[in-house]
N, C-alpha and C positions, 0 to 999 in steps of 0.2 A: 216163512221166508223173509229175510230182511229186505227192506225197500231197495237198497242199493243193488242187491242181487237181482231184483226184478228189472232194474234199469240195465244191468249187464246183459241179462237175457234178451232184452229189447235190442240192444246194440248188436247182439249176435245175429239178428235178422239181416244185418247189413254187413259190416266188417267187424268180425269178433275182436274183442280187446284182449291184449296179453296182460300179464300180471301187473306190469308197471302202469299200463293205461288204466286198468281197473283201480289201482291204488290212487291214481290221479283223480278219477271221478269221485272216489270215496272221500277224498280230502276236500272237494269243492262243492259237492251237492249237499244241500241242507234239507232235512225232512221237516215238513210242517203239517199240522192238522188244521183243516179248514172246516168251520161250521157251515151248515146249510144257510144260504142267503148271505154268507160273508163274501166280501169282494177280494179278489186277487189283484184287480186293477179297476180304477175308476177313471172316468173321463176327466181330462185335465191333468192327471198324474203322468209322469214319465214311467214307461214300462221298464222296470229294473231287472226282471228275471225271465228266464226261460223255465217253464214249469212242466214237469213230467208227472202225469197222473198215475198213482199207484192204485187207489181205490176211489170210487165216487164219480161224480159228473159235474161239469161246469158248463156254462153257456157264455158265449161272447155275443155282445149285442151293442147296438147303437140306439140312441133316443133322438127322435126327430123334433122339429120345432113345435109340434103339437103334444109333446111329452109322451108319444107312443113309442114303445120299445119294439125293435126289430131284431130278432135272433139271426145271427150270421152263421154261428157254428156251435155245435155241441162237442165237448171234449170229454172223453171217457178214459177208462183204464188203458194204459200203454199208448197214450196219445200226448201231444204237446200243446200247451196253451201259452200264447204270447201275442202281443201286438208287434209284429215284425217291424213295422214302420217306426213306431215309438222306440222300440228296443234298440234298433241300430242307429237311428238318427238322434236319439236321446231328446226328442221333442215330446210335448204333451200328447197324450193319446186322445183319440176321438171315441174310443170304445170303452166298454165295461167288460170285465170277466168276473162272473159271480157263480158261486157254488149252488148248484141245483140240489145236490145231496151233500152230506158230510163227506169230506175227502181227506185222503192222505196223499201228499204230493212231495216231490223232490224239486228243489229250485237251485238254479245256478245264476250267479250274477253276470252282468255284462262283461266286467273285466275278467272274471274267471273263465267265461266262455271264450273270449278273445285269446286268453293265455293258452287254453287247451288247443285252439286252432293253430297257434304258433308252434307250440312245443310237441304236439301230437297230431300230425297231419291226418290220421285216420278219423279224428273227430270232425275235421273240416269236411271230409268226404261223407261221413255218416249224416251230418246235419244237412248237407247239400241234398242228399237223397230224400231225407225226411221232408225238407221244405219243397222239393220238387213234387213229391207225392201230394202234399197239401195244395200246391198250386194247381195241379191237375184236377183235384177234387173241387177246387174253387171254380175252375173253368167249366167243369161239368155242371155245377150249380148255376152259374150265370146262364149257360145255354138252356138249362131246364126252365129258368125263370122267364126267359124271353121267348121260348118256343113251345112250351108245354101247357096244357090245361092244368087247373088245380088238381083234378083227379090224377092226371099223369104225374104231377110233381109229388103227390102223396104216395103213389105206388112206387115211384123211384126212391123216395125216402125210406119206405118200408123195405124195399129190396136192398138198398145200400146199407141201412142201419136197422136190421130186424130186431136187434137187442134193445133199441131205444123206443120202438113203437109202443110198447107196453110199460116202459119204465118212466116215461115223461108224461106230465099232464097234457091234455089236449090243447090247452091254451099255449103251451110252449111250442108244440109242434106246429100249431096254426100260425104263430108268429114267425117261425122259421120258413113256412110255406108262403107267407104273405097273404093269408086269408083269415077270416074270423073263426073263432072256435065253433060257432053255430054252423057255418058252412062246412067246416071239417067234419062235424058230426053228421051232417046230411050226406057228405061224400062217403063216409064210412058205412052209414045205413044203406045207401044205394049199392055199395059193393057187396054187402052181406046178402042183399036181395038177389044180386046177380048170381 
């Protein structure tokens, strides 16, 4: 199946596209192949694209003053990767987006995205719903981080993203949960014993 057809199927989960709208996305989305450990965005660069993942996995992360990486989000098939703040404000990003696995993605530029919003209102609605869903996910994550134990956060992660628990290295999951890989290993061992 062609990548653009997968994107069309994705949009069908919201407001399905007609032939003219499909042709519009086919003309502005660009397919790219991303190698493992290749950056889609680096801190200090302006985020120029909204990226739809066809295959593979990426992580969004920030690096603190002690050079420690903190994973904020994992982005897998049928999900979107972007730094919304940088993309819309056109200011330098504070984040990195890096491929955890080799990826095939579709990207749309800032100007093309705004053009779709203007000429095809269905895209404005579709992207609003997509962004609202990510916002809810982020709120849930913040609530977990301030109110749950490390074990509860891990169980929530596994429940919310069962497909990622065995796909990602423990170090990546630990960074997402805000704990050390050793502590995550202990949590997993204790859960097996229960």
